[in-house]
Legacy VTK file of the C-alpha trace (Angstrom):
# vtk DataFile Version 3.0
C-alpha trace
ASCII
DATASET POLYDATA
POINTS 57 float
0.000 0.000 0.000
1.377 3.395 -0.942
1.820 6.336 1.395
-0.985 8.176 -0.382
-3.373 5.247 0.103
-2.478 5.025 3.796
-3.155 8.744 4.212
-6.533 8.295 2.516
-7.480 5.458 4.873
-6.296 7.447 7.895
-8.434 10.383 6.756
-11.459 8.130 6.191
-11.015 6.595 9.661
-10.997 10.071 11.185
-14.177 11.030 9.334
-15.981 7.864 10.382
-14.904 8.296 14.024
-16.192 11.885 13.913
-19.533 10.777 12.441
-19.830 8.070 15.120
-19.394 10.607 17.895
-21.786 13.112 16.282
-24.453 10.453 15.809
-24.020 9.251 19.377
-24.274 12.765 20.794
-27.331 13.573 18.676
-29.143 10.353 19.598
-28.652 11.035 23.302
-29.913 14.620 23.010
-32.971 14.041 20.833
-36.316 13.697 22.566
-38.177 12.256 19.579
-37.829 8.454 19.853
-37.960 7.918 16.086
-35.190 10.422 15.382
-33.114 9.109 18.252
-33.472 5.578 16.908
-32.467 6.727 13.428
-29.356 8.422 14.811
-28.429 5.199 16.628
-28.746 3.358 13.306
-26.449 5.916 11.685
-23.963 5.486 14.520
-23.973 1.724 13.908
-23.496 2.252 10.172
-20.495 4.513 10.763
-19.054 1.976 13.203
-19.308 -0.681 10.491
-17.645 1.610 7.940
-14.887 2.456 10.437
-14.208 -1.242 10.954
-14.142 -1.898 7.197
-11.548 0.836 6.679
-9.569 -0.445 9.654
-9.519 -3.956 8.160
-7.836 -2.557 5.042
-4.730 -2.043 7.124
LINES 1 58
57 0 1 2 3 4 5 6 7 8 9 10 11 12 13 14 15 16 17 18 19 20 21 22 23 24 25 26 27 28 29 30 31 32 33 34 35 36 37 38 39 40 41 42 43 44 45 46 47 48 49 50 51 52 53 54 55 56
């Protein structure tokens, strides 16, 4: 894997980690159960994407 590819994966991991934390924070602050549930689903999706990028290494 080239240096450029590693930098891309590192950047993608950072973005996914950021989206995980944003989704988590939003789901805990929302009072609407449907929206909160949706944000938890998004958090799970970003966790899966994070793990897929991590497995590339």
